[in-house]
C-alpha positions as CSV (number, residue, x, y, z in Angstrom):
1,M,17.8,0.7,1.6
2,I,15.6,-2.4,1.9
3,D,15.6,-4.3,5.1
4,A,14.8,-7.8,3.8
5,K,14.2,-9.0,7.3
6,S,11.6,-6.4,8.1
7,E,10.0,-7.0,4.7
8,I,9.5,-10.8,5.2
9,Q,8.2,-10.3,8.6
10,Y,5.6,-7.8,7.4
11,I,4.5,-10.2,4.6
12,L,4.1,-13.3,7.1
13,V,2.2,-11.0,9.6
14,T,-0.1,-9.6,7.0
15,R,-0.7,-13.1,5.5
16,L,-1.5,-14.4,8.9
17,L,-3.9,-11.5,9.8
18,T,-5.6,-12.1,6.5
19,D,-6.1,-15.8,7.2
20,M,-7.3,-15.1,10.7
21,A,-10.0,-12.6,9.3
22,R,-11.2,-15.2,6.7
23,A,-11.5,-17.8,9.6
24,G,-13.6,-15.5,11.6
25,F,-11.1,-14.6,14.4
26,L,-10.9,-10.8,13.3
27,T,-13.6,-8.4,12.1
28,D,-12.9,-6.1,9.1
29,E,-12.1,-3.3,11.7
30,E,-9.8,-5.4,13.7
31,L,-7.8,-6.5,10.6
32,A,-7.5,-3.0,9.3
33,A,-6.0,-1.8,12.9
34,A,-3.9,-4.9,13.0
35,K,-2.4,-4.1,9.5
36,H,-1.8,-0.6,10.3
37,L,0.1,-1.7,13.5
38,A,2.2,-4.0,11.4
39,V,3.1,-1.2,8.9
40,E,4.3,0.8,11.9
41,K,6.3,-1.7,13.4
42,Y,7.9,-3.2,10.3
43,R,8.0,-0.1,8.1
44,P,8.2,-2.0,4.8
45,S,9.5,0.3,2.0
46,T,7.1,-1.5,-0.5
47,V,3.9,-0.3,1.5
48,W,2.7,3.2,0.5
49,E,-0.2,4.3,2.6
């Protein structure tokens, strides 16, 4: 079953993180770690890692 709230939260968080990395607030390593944490927290069903 898809949890729409978690899916939306995951999308918003990863977009925000990507924008932060583009702006220079996060390094590539920090971005990867943050995205990994987002997957663990929200567990979106559409993410296959």
